[in-house]
DOPA-967034 format. One line per field, with one value per residue (C-alpha): residue number from 0; x, y, z; residue in one letter. Coordinates in steps of 0.25 Angstrom, whole numbers, plus 2048, in hexadecimal, padded with zeros to 3 digits. Layout:
REM DOPA-967034
resi = [NUM,...]
c1 = [X,...]
c2 = [Y,...]
c3 = [Z,...]
resn = [A,...]
This chain:
REM DOPA-967034
resi = [0,1,2,3,4,5,6,7,8,9,10,11,12,13,14,15,16,17,18,19,20,21,22,23,24,25,26,27,28,29,30,31,32,33,34,35,36,37,38,39,40,41,42,43,44,45,46,47,48,49,50,51,52,53,54,55,56,57,58,59,60,61,62,63,64,65,66,67,68,69,70,71,72,73,74,75,76,77,78,79,80,81,82,83,84,85,86,87,88,89,90,91,92,93,94,95,96,97,98,99,100,101,102,103,104,105,106,107,108,109,110,111,112,113,114,115,116,117,118,119,120,121,122,123,124,125,126,127,128,129,130,131,132,133,134,135,136,137,138,139,140,141,142,143,144,145,146,147,148,149,150,151,152,153,154,155,156,157,158,159,160,161,162,163,164,165,166,167,168,169,170,171,172,173,174,175,176,177,178,179,180,181,182,183,184,185,186,187,188,189,190,191,192,193,194,195,196,197,198,199,200,201,202,203,204,205,206,207,208,209,210,211,212,213,214,215,216,217,218,219,220,221,222,223,224,225,226,227,228,229,230,231,232,233,234,235,236,237,238,239,240,241,242,243,244,245,246,247,248,249,250,251,252,253,254,255,256,257,258,259,260,261,262,263,264,265,266,267,268,269,270,271,272,273,274,275,276,277,278,279,280,281,282,283,284,285,286,287,288,289,290,291,292,293,294,295,296,297,298,299,300,301,302,303,304,305,306,307,308,309,310,311,312,313,314,315,316,317,318,319,320,321,322,323,324,325,326,327,328,329,330,331,332,333,334,335,336,337,338,339,340,341,342,343,344,345,346,347,348,349,350,351,352,353,354,355,356,357,358,359,360,361,362,363,364,365,366,367,368,369,370,371,372,373,374,375,376,377,378,379,380,381,382,383,384,385,386,387,388,389,390,391,392,393,394,395,396,397,398,399,400,401,402,403,404,405,406,407,408,409,410,411,412,413,414,415,416,417,418,419,420,421,422,423,424,425,426,427,428,429,430,431,432,433,434,435,436,437,438,439,440,441,442,443,444,445,446,447,448,449,450,451,452,453,454,455,456,457,458,459,460,461,462,463,464,465,466,467,468,469,470,471,472,473,474,475,476,477,478,479,480,481,482,483,484,485,486,487,488,489,490,491,492,493,494,495,496,497,498,499,500,501,502,503,504,505,506,507,508,509,510,511,512,513,514,515,516,517,518,519,520,521,522,523,524,525,526,527,528,529,530,531,532,533,534,535,536,537,538,539,540,541,542,543,544,545,546,547,548,549,550,551,552,553,554,555,556,557,558,559,560,561,562,563,564,565,566,567,568,569,570,571,572,573,574,575,576,577,578,579,580,581,582,583,584,585,586,587,588,589,590,591,592,593,594,595,596,597,598,599,600,601,602,603,604,605,606,607,608,609,610,611,612,613,614,615,616,617,618,619,620,621,622,623,624,625,626,627,628,629,630,631,632,633,634,635,636,637,638,639,640,641,642,643,644,645,646,647,648,649,650,651,652,653,654,655,656,657,658,659,660,661,662,663,664,665,666,667,668,669,670,671,672,673,674,675,676,677,678,679,680,681,682,683,684,685,686,687,688,689,690,691,692,693,694,695,696,697,698,699,700,701,702,703,704,705,706,707,708,709,710,711,712,713,714,715,716,717,718,719,720,721,722,723,724,725,726,727,728,729,730,731,732,733,734,735,736,737,738,739,740,741,742,743,744,745,746,747,748,749,750,751,752,753,754,755,756,757,758,759,760,761]
c1 = [BEE,BE8,BDA,BDF,BDA,BE7,BE8,BDA,BDC,BE9,BE2,BD7,BE1,BE8,BDB,BD8,BE5,BE2,BD5,BDB,BE6,BDB,BD3,BDF,BE4,BD8,BD7,BE6,BE4,BE1,BED,BF6,BF3,BF5,C02,C08,C17,C18,C27,C23,C14,C16,C1E,C13,C08,C11,C12,C03,C00,C0A,C04,BF6,BF8,C00,BF6,BEB,BF4,BF5,BE6,BE5,BF0,BEB,BE1,BEC,BFA,C03,C06,C14,C0F,C05,C11,C19,C0F,C0D,C1C,C1D,C11,C17,C25,C1E,C17,C24,C2B,C20,C20,C2F,C2D,C24,C2E,C3A,C37,C2A,C2B,C25,C17,C0B,C01,BF8,BEB,BF2,BFE,BFA,C02,BFA,C04,C01,BF2,BF2,BFD,BF5,BF4,C02,C02,BF6,BFC,C08,C00,BF9,C06,C10,C12,C0C,C19,C1D,C0F,C0F,C1D,C1A,C0D,C15,C1F,C14,C0D,C1A,C1E,C0F,C11,C1F,C19,C0E,C18,C20,C15,C0C,C08,C04,C0C,C10,C13,C1A,C0D,C05,C0E,C0E,BFF,BFD,C07,C00,BF2,BF8,BFD,BF0,BE8,BF1,BF3,BE4,BE4,BF1,BEB,BDF,BE7,BF0,BE4,BDD,BEA,BEA,BDC,BDE,BEA,BE1,BD6,BE0,BE5,BD7,BD3,BDF,BDC,BCE,BD1,BDB,BD1,BC5,BCF,BD3,BC4,BC0,BCB,BC7,BB9,BBD,BC6,BBC,BB1,BBA,BBE,BB0,BAC,BB7,BB4,BA6,BAA,BB4,BA9,B9E,BA7,BB5,BB1,BA4,BAB,BB6,BAC,BA4,BB1,BB6,BA9,BA8,B99,B98,B9A,BA8,BA1,B9A,BA6,BAE,BA3,BA4,BB3,BB4,BA9,BB1,BBE,BB7,BB1,BBF,BC5,BB9,BBD,BC9,BC0,BB4,BA6,BA4,B96,B93,B84,B7C,B6D,B64,B60,B6F,B70,B64,B6B,B77,B6F,B69,B76,B7C,B70,B71,B80,B7E,B6F,B68,B5B,B5A,B4F,B52,B46,B44,B39,B39,B33,B2E,B25,B20,B2A,B30,B3F,B47,B52,B5E,B6D,B74,B83,B8C,B93,B85,B82,B8F,B8C,B7D,B81,B8C,B82,B78,B82,B86,B78,B75,B81,B7D,B6F,B75,B7F,B74,B6B,B76,B78,B6E,B63,B63,B5C,B4F,B4D,B48,B4E,B52,B4C,B54,B4F,B56,B4D,B52,B4C,B4F,B49,B4C,B52,B5C,B5E,B5C,B5E,B59,B5E,B54,B53,B4A,B56,B5A,B5E,B67,B69,B71,B76,B7C,B85,B94,B9B,BA6,B9B,B9D,B92,B87,B8F,B98,B94,B85,B83,B92,B92,B86,B8A,B96,B8E,B89,B79,B7B,B72,B71,B68,B68,B5B,B5A,B56,B58,B4D,B48,B51,B5A,B57,B63,B61,B6C,B69,B6E,B66,B6A,B5E,B5D,B51,B43,B45,B4E,B43,B3D,B4A,B46,B44,B51,B5A,B52,B52,B61,B69,B77,B82,B8E,B9C,BA1,BA4,BAE,BA6,BA7,BB2,BAE,BB0,BBD,BC1,BBE,BC7,BBE,BC6,BBB,BC0,BCF,BD0,BD4,BD3,BD8,BE6,BF2,BF3,BE5,BE7,BF3,BEC,BE1,BEB,BF1,BE3,BE1,BEF,BEF,BE2,BE6,BF2,BEA,BE0,BEA,BF1,BE5,BE0,BD9,BDA,BCD,BC5,BBE,BC9,BBE,BB8,BC5,BC8,BBA,BBB,BC9,BC4,BB7,BBF,BCA,BBF,BB8,BC5,BC6,BB8,BBB,BC7,BC0,BC1,BB4,BB2,BA5,BA0,BA2,B97,B8D,B8E,B9D,B9B,B92,B9B,BA7,B9F,B99,BA7,BAC,BA0,BA2,BB1,BAE,BA4,BAD,BB9,BB0,BAB,BB9,BC0,BBE,BBA,BC8,BD1,BDD,BE5,BEA,BE3,BD7,BCD,BD5,BC8,BC3,BCF,BCD,BBF,BC1,BCC,BC2,BB8,BC2,BC4,BB5,BB3,BBF,BB6,BAB,BA3,BA4,B97,B98,BA6,BA1,B95,B9E,BA6,B99,B96,BA4,BA3,B96,B9C,BA7,B9E,B95,BA1,BA6,B99,B97,BA4,BA2,BAA,BA5,B9F,BAA,BB4,BAF,BAD,BBC,BC0,BBA,BBC,BCB,BC8,BBE,BCA,BCE,BC1,BBE,BCB,BC8,BBA,BBF,BC9,BBE,BB4,BBE,BC3,BB5,BB2,BBF,BBC,BAF,BB5,BC1,BB7,BB0,BBE,BC3,BB6,BB8,BC7,BC3,BB9,BC3,BCD,BC4,BC0,BCE,BD1,BC5,BC9,BD7,BD4,BC9,BD3,BDE,BD4,BCE,BDC,BE0,BD4,BD4,BE3,BDF,BD3,BDA,BE6,BDD,BD2,BD5,BDE,BD3,BC8,BCF,BD0,BC1,BBD,BC1,BB5,BBD,BBA,BC2,BCB,BCA,BD6,BD1,BC4,BCC,BD4,BC7,BC2,BCF,BD0,BC1,BC4,BD0,BC8,BBE,BC9,BCE,BC0,BBC,BCA,BD1,BDB,BE0,BE1,BF0,BFC,BFE,BEF,BEB,BF5,BF1,BE2,BE4,BED,BE3,BD7,BE0,BE1,BD1,BD0,BC4,BCA,BC1,BC8,BC0,BC4,BBB,BC6,BBF,BC8,BD1,BDC,BE4,BEF,BF9,BF4,C01,C01,BF2,BF5,C01,BF9,BEC,BF5,BFC,BEF,BE9,BF6,BF3,BE4,BE4,BD5,BC8,BC4,BCA,BC4,BCD,BC6,BCD,BC6,BC1,BCB,BC6,BC9,BD5,BD8,BDB,BD5,BCF,BD1,BC6,BCC,BC3,BCC,BD0,BCD,BC5,BCD,BCC,BD9,BDA,BE5,BEA,BEE,BFD,BF9,BFA,BF1,BE9,BDC,BD0]
c2 = [2DF,2E0,2E6,2F4,301,304,2F6,2F7,306,301,2F7,300,30B,300,2FD,30B,30D,301,307,315,30E,306,313,31B,310,30E,31E,31E,313,31D,326,319,315,322,324,316,315,30F,30B,301,2FF,2F4,2FD,307,2FC,2F7,305,307,2F9,2FC,30A,305,2F6,2F8,2FF,2F6,2EA,2F2,2F2,2E3,2DF,2E8,2DD,2D3,2D9,2DC,2EA,2E8,2E3,2EF,2F9,2F3,2F4,303,305,2FF,307,314,311,30E,31B,322,31A,31C,32B,32B,323,32E,339,332,329,32F,33E,343,34A,341,344,350,34C,33F,345,340,333,327,325,332,330,327,32F,32D,31E,31B,327,322,314,319,321,314,30E,319,323,331,338,32D,32D,33C,33C,332,33A,346,33E,337,345,34B,340,341,350,34E,343,34C,357,34E,348,355,35A,367,374,376,368,36D,374,367,35E,367,368,359,356,35F,359,34B,34F,355,349,33E,346,345,336,334,33D,334,328,32D,332,324,31E,327,324,315,316,31E,313,308,30F,312,303,2FD,306,302,2F4,2F4,2FB,2F2,2E6,2EC,2EF,2E1,2DA,2E2,2DE,2D0,2D0,2D6,2CC,2C0,2C5,2C8,2BA,2B3,2BC,2B8,2A9,2AB,2B2,2A8,29B,29D,2A8,2A1,293,299,2A1,294,28D,298,29A,28C,28B,282,273,26F,267,273,27B,270,270,27F,27F,274,27C,289,282,27D,28B,291,286,288,297,294,28E,293,28C,280,282,290,28F,287,283,28A,27C,279,287,283,276,27E,288,27D,277,284,287,27A,27D,28B,28C,27E,284,28D,28A,28A,28D,28F,28E,27F,27D,270,278,281,28C,294,290,291,287,28F,291,29B,29F,297,2A4,2A9,29C,29D,2AB,2A8,29C,2A4,2B0,2A6,29F,2AC,2B1,2A4,2A5,2B3,2AE,2A3,2AC,2B6,2AB,2A6,2B4,2BF,2B7,2AE,2BA,2B7,2AA,2A3,29B,2A3,29F,29F,29D,29C,2A0,29C,2A3,29F,2A5,2A8,2B5,2B0,2A9,2AE,2A9,2B0,2AD,2B2,2B0,2B6,2B9,2C6,2CD,2D9,2E7,2E5,2F3,2F1,2E6,2EA,2EB,2E1,2D6,2CE,2C4,2CC,2D7,2CD,2BE,2C1,2CF,2D0,2C2,2C3,2D1,2CA,2C0,2C4,2C7,2C4,2CC,2CC,2D3,2D2,2D7,2D7,2DF,2DD,2D3,2CF,2C5,2C5,2C2,2C1,2BF,2BB,2B9,2B7,2BF,2C0,2C7,2D4,2DE,2DB,2CC,2CB,2CF,2C1,2BC,2C5,2D4,2D5,2D1,2DA,2E6,2E5,2E0,2DC,2E7,2E3,2E3,2EB,2E3,2E6,2F0,2F2,2FC,30A,30E,314,31F,318,319,323,32C,337,337,334,33F,34B,357,361,35C,364,359,35B,36A,368,360,36A,375,36C,36A,379,37C,371,375,383,380,377,383,38D,384,382,390,391,39F,3A6,39E,3A4,3A3,3A5,398,391,398,395,387,386,38D,384,377,37C,380,373,36C,375,372,363,363,369,360,359,34F,349,346,350,35A,35A,369,368,35D,366,372,369,363,371,378,36C,36E,37D,37B,371,37A,386,37E,378,386,38B,381,381,374,373,375,36B,370,364,368,370,367,368,36A,35C,356,360,35D,34E,34F,356,34B,341,348,349,33A,338,340,336,33C,333,335,344,343,33A,344,34F,347,344,353,356,34C,352,360,35B,354,360,36A,361,361,370,373,36A,35E,350,34B,341,34C,351,343,340,34C,347,338,339,33E,332,329,333,334,325,321,32A,325,316,31A,320,315,30A,311,312,303,2FF,308,301,2F3,2F7,2FB,2EE,2E7,2EF,2ED,2DE,2DF,2E7,2DC,2D1,2D8,2DA,2CC,2C7,2D0,2CB,2BD,2BF,2C8,2BE,2B2,2BA,2C0,2B2,2AB,2B6,2B5,2A6,2A6,2B0,2A8,29A,2A0,2A5,29B,28D,287,28A,285,278,276,279,26F,264,262,263,26C,278,27D,28B,28F,28A,292,29E,29C,29B,2A8,2AF,2AA,2AE,2BC,2BD,2B9,2C4,2CE,2CA,2CD,2D9,2DF,2DC,2E8,2E4,2D5,2D6,2D4,2D9,2DC,2CD,2C9,2D5,2D2,2C3,2C6,2D0,2C6,2BC,2C6,2C7,2D4,2D5,2DA,2DF,2E2,2EA,2EF,2FA,2FE,2F6,2F3,2FF,2FA,304,30B,306,2F8,2F4,301,2FF,2F0,2F3,2FE,2F5,2E9,2F3,2F7,2E9,2E5,2EF,2EA,2E0,2DE,2E3,2E6,2ED,2F1,2F4,2FA,2FE,30B,30D,312,320,323,32B,320,312,30A,30B,303,303,2FD,2F9,2F4,2FB,308,30B,311,314,314,319,314,31E,31C,31A,311,31B,319,324,327,32E]
c3 = [8B5,8C3,8C4,8C8,8C3,8BC,8B6,8B0,8AC,8A5,89D,899,894,88C,885,883,87D,874,870,86D,864,85D,85A,855,84E,845,843,83F,834,829,82D,82E,820,81A,821,81F,81E,810,811,81C,81E,828,831,831,834,83F,845,844,84A,856,858,85A,85C,869,871,86C,871,87E,880,87C,886,891,897,899,896,8A2,8A5,89F,892,891,895,88A,87F,883,883,875,870,876,86F,862,861,863,859,84F,851,84F,842,83D,841,83C,830,82B,82F,822,821,81E,813,816,81E,823,82A,838,83A,83F,84A,852,851,85E,865,872,872,876,880,887,887,88E,898,89C,8A1,8A3,8AE,8AC,8A8,89E,898,896,891,886,883,880,878,86F,86D,869,85F,85A,857,851,847,844,841,838,830,82F,821,826,823,831,837,843,848,844,84C,858,858,856,861,86B,867,869,876,87B,876,87B,889,88B,88A,892,89D,89D,89E,8A9,8B1,8B0,8B5,8C1,8C4,8C3,8CC,8D6,8D5,8D7,8E4,8E9,8E6,8ED,8F9,8F9,8F7,903,90B,908,90B,918,91C,918,91F,92C,92B,929,935,93E,939,93B,948,94D,948,950,95C,95C,95C,967,96F,96C,96D,973,97E,981,983,98C,994,997,99B,9A3,9AB,9AE,9AD,9A1,9A1,99B,990,98B,98C,984,979,977,977,96D,964,966,961,955,952,953,949,93F,93E,936,92B,924,926,91E,91C,915,919,924,923,92D,933,936,93D,946,94A,94D,955,95D,960,964,96D,974,977,97D,982,982,987,97B,970,961,959,94A,940,93D,92F,934,93E,933,935,92A,92D,920,91E,918,919,921,91E,928,92D,931,938,940,944,948,950,957,95A,95F,968,96E,970,977,980,984,987,990,997,99A,9A0,9A9,9AE,9AF,9AA,9B6,9BD,9B4,9BC,9B0,9A4,998,98B,97E,970,962,957,949,93D,92F,922,914,919,923,930,93E,94C,959,967,971,981,98B,995,99C,98F,98E,988,97B,97B,989,984,986,979,97E,97F,973,973,96D,965,95E,960,95C,955,950,94B,942,93D,937,92F,921,923,932,93C,94B,955,965,96C,97B,987,996,99B,98D,988,97B,96D,963,954,94B,93C,92E,925,917,912,91B,91A,91C,91A,926,92F,92D,935,941,943,94B,940,936,93F,943,938,93B,93A,931,931,925,919,90E,905,8F7,8F4,8F1,8E3,8E1,8D8,8CA,8BE,8B8,8AD,8B0,8BF,8BD,8B2,8BA,8B1,8BB,8BC,8B6,8AB,8A7,8A6,89E,894,893,891,886,880,87F,87A,86F,869,86A,861,858,856,853,849,841,840,833,82D,829,833,83F,84A,855,852,854,861,866,863,86A,876,877,876,880,88A,888,88C,898,89D,89B,8A4,8B0,8BC,8C1,8CC,8C8,8BA,8AF,8AF,8A4,8A3,8A0,896,88E,88F,88A,87E,87B,87B,872,868,868,865,85A,853,854,84E,842,83F,83F,836,827,820,819,825,824,830,838,845,83F,847,854,85B,858,860,86B,86D,86C,877,880,87D,882,88F,890,88E,899,8A3,8A1,896,88B,885,885,87E,873,872,870,866,85E,85E,859,84E,84A,849,841,837,836,834,829,822,824,81E,812,816,816,824,825,825,833,838,834,83D,84A,848,84A,858,85B,85F,869,870,86E,875,880,882,882,88C,895,893,896,8A2,8A8,8A5,8AB,8B7,8BA,8B8,8C1,8CC,8CC,8CC,8D8,8DF,8DE,8E1,8EE,8F2,8F0,8F8,903,902,903,90E,916,914,918,924,929,928,92F,93A,93C,93E,948,950,950,955,960,964,963,96B,976,977,970,97B,985,97C,97A,989,98A,97E,988,991,99E,9AA,9AB,9B6,9BC,9B5,9A8,9AA,9AD,9A0,998,99E,99B,98C,98B,990,986,97A,97E,97F,971,96C,973,975,968,969,977,975,973,97D,987,989,988,993,99C,99B,99E,9AA,9AF,9AE,9B5,9C1,9C1,9B9,9AF,9A2,996,989,97F,971,96B,960,955,949,94D,956,95F,959,964,968,96F,978,97B,97F,988,98F,992,996,9A0,9A6,9A7,9AF,9BA,9BC,9C8,9C9,9C4,9B6,9AA,99D,991,985,978,973,964,95B,95A,969,96D,978,975,980,98E,99B,9A6,9B3,9BE,9C9,9D6,9CF,9C3,9B8,9A9,9A1,992,989,97E,970,974,980,98B,997,99C,9A4,99D]
resn = [M,T,R,T,A,T,A,N,L,T,R,L,L,C,I,A,V,A,C,A,A,G,I,F,G,L,L,S,I,G,S,F,L,A,Q,A,W,H,P,S,P,A,V,A,A,A,A,W,A,L,S,F,G,L,P,V,A,L,G,V,C,S,G,W,G,S,P,R,L,L,R,S,L,V,A,V,Q,A,V,C,F,V,L,I,A,G,F,W,L,I,L,R,G,E,P,L,P,A,G,A,D,V,P,W,S,I,T,A,T,G,V,P,C,V,A,V,A,V,F,A,R,Q,R,V,A,W,S,Y,T,V,L,A,C,L,L,S,G,L,V,R,F,R,T,S,A,E,T,N,P,G,L,V,G,L,A,D,G,L,Y,S,L,L,L,V,S,V,F,V,A,L,T,L,A,A,R,R,G,A,A,R,V,D,E,A,T,M,L,T,R,H,A,E,A,R,R,A,A,G,V,A,R,R,Q,E,R,L,R,I,D,A,L,V,H,D,S,V,I,S,T,L,L,M,A,G,L,G,R,T,P,P,A,V,V,S,E,H,A,S,K,T,L,T,Q,L,D,A,L,R,T,P,P,V,E,P,V,V,L,V,S,D,V,V,R,R,L,R,R,L,T,R,Q,I,A,P,D,A,V,V,D,F,D,D,P,T,R,G,G,D,F,V,E,R,T,V,P,S,V,A,V,V,A,I,L,G,A,V,G,E,A,L,R,N,S,V,A,S,A,A,G,P,A,R,S,L,G,R,R,V,R,R,T,I,Q,V,T,S,T,T,D,G,F,Q,V,M,V,S,D,D,G,V,G,F,D,P,D,A,V,P,P,E,R,L,G,I,A,E,S,I,V,G,R,M,E,R,V,T,H,G,A,A,N,V,R,S,S,P,G,H,G,T,D,I,V,V,A,W,V,P,A,R,G,T,S,A,A,R,L,G,P,E,V,D,R,R,A,A,R,R,L,P,E,P,A,A,P,D,D,H,E,P,I,S,L,A,R,S,L,D,L,S,T,P,L,A,R,L,I,L,A,L,F,V,L,V,H,G,V,L,A,I,I,D,V,V,P,G,R,P,L,L,L,M,V,A,A,Y,L,A,I,A,F,A,A,T,S,L,M,S,P,F,D,G,P,F,P,R,S,R,I,A,L,V,L,S,L,C,G,V,G,A,I,A,M,F,G,Y,L,P,A,D,S,G,A,P,F,A,H,W,H,L,G,A,I,T,L,I,L,V,V,L,A,A,R,G,Q,I,R,S,A,W,L,G,Y,T,V,L,A,A,L,A,V,S,W,A,V,A,S,G,Q,P,A,M,A,G,F,D,L,V,I,R,H,A,G,T,L,L,A,G,T,L,F,V,V,S,L,D,R,T,E,R,T,L,R,V,L,N,H,R,D,N,L,Q,A,A,M,N,A,T,T,V,A,A,I,A,E,R,E,A,E,L,V,R,V,N,L,L,A,R,P,T,L,K,R,L,A,A,P,L,A,L,T,E,A,E,R,A,Q,C,L,L,V,E,A,S,L,R,D,A,I,R,G,R,S,L,F,V,E,P,V,I,S,A,V,N,A,A,R,R,R,G,V,Q,V,T,V,L,D,D,S,G,E,S,Q,P,E,S,P,A,A,L,A,H,T,V,A,E,V,L,D,T,V,A,H,G,R,I,T,V,R,V,L,P,A,D,R,R,D,V,A,T,L,V,V,E,S,D,T,H,S,I,L,V,V,G,A,N,G,T,L,S,T,P]
């Protein structure tokens, strides 16, 4: 069986049926020996073995048997009960000896009924229950030695129907609860898988976008601007192609030594900013540098972030920093301790205001901070101000908190934000019988009415002439009110005050009935109150109050023994009266305890399954997203990168093509929703006309409802702009409009695109 709530519950119920059959089988041995069918003892023994052996076999097979096998065992068990009852009615329909006139076969009428309820539909289960109880009453009628066997058979059939109905109702309620749990678990599992897949796709997309920005776009920009020697461009292009190919396979080395990281940092610094100084606490000079390992994924992220920081520093020195009239100094400070690994890139250039950086600029937001945020235990911080230089700290800090301060106050003060990871699923509604047992349903009220009716009939049947009738009426009312109080609906745990009320009423009913009954009462249902109170205790246990139920049973047994002794009978006489009901309470208790244990086990298994589903979804989504992104990047940039890998001078047309490809890659990163046809062609055509086009997407993971209509409208507007500048922005998903277009050409205008692609002015 699969590890679903229904499958686990089915196995549990099969075991419960087997335990109940074993209990009632042992209790019936005395009756069986006294009622053995002498013409054929072997047939009688076979019937007894089938009656109690089949449900035991059901429990044994529940752990490995197929549903078909288990259903077959239940069907055979149900048919055997009907056949054995027919045998008593047809072939052995004579009264049994007085005092032993209850056939052993009907002492466990509930066992096949509950077994059928485990597998059958609700209507079939109730139909079989009515049939079995009817047969039980008829058998009791045919075998009763009382003067009025018809009344005895009626009372016995009604009592069997009441008792069996309680256990059948519990079984069906547990099945409904398990079905609800399965449905909720499946929905949770799918939701967690979708969530994990979404996170994985975004992480993979951002990782590749960072590489594209750092390597591909940088290489194309160097080549397009024509300020870098062809040999340097060729080296960068070759390295970029190698990095793109490496994305298809995981890193060979899971961890990297810090000393190797330092060598890679030195090599990276020589390539981008040869004048920068790499400094670290050399242990040969008495420093406290700690040689340790760093995960390769963290090393890749740190090197990428440092490379972007150096490129930004060099670019600012080539631009506004020239106004300083001096050479910008750059240092890379490496710190390695037992708590982690950190690199700080500093310069004394013009600096900038981090809060004033436009959101469409990807260098800091994605290639530095975003890259480190996506690394487990990664952290990043950017500190700068105009005229005071820039400090960028990137770190891998597995031990956060006070120890992280040793790696620098910036990391400790500003830990990296994290992309959401697949969280442990919320605890779904457990298969708790106390919760799934809804006692406010029409069925529960019907069983309560049957309880009151049956015991009212039993009380009337066993009226003892000359005894104080008021005591019997008081006992009946107390027990009926106890059952009614127990059935009241509660959302939380069963209140202690209500437990005390139920037990007190049961005690009052028991004392009143023992005071009413004479010592020599031989009526078949004279002690009906014992079965009624036991049934109340079973339901109390089902509501999660097992200790209280057995406490009530212990008090009931003490009262029975005390009554027997007080009335001049042996103490065992009172004990015999209650011990026959112990099997009913024990079966109910085992059922509840096993159900609670299965619930806890199932919750652990479901949690593991949810995590596994999330992991599988993460892996599949990451691979699919990586392949899709690589296909897009390779389609756009690989031909140009291959051309740049050859250290040859570029023509004007080739440089223009490099800038066009670089702009397209930026569009794919910043304006994902609009990187579709016909927008791509319209944007390229506009740029060839000299129009400055900026495409931005603020919709996040929520794409526009009508992307085709939006793309068509944007392309039409782009085709109408001959010169100047146009900025296209997809708005967040919570906005009424979908996008805006700011056109700065002959006239300045702002256009708004509606949900259905219509164009208007604000």
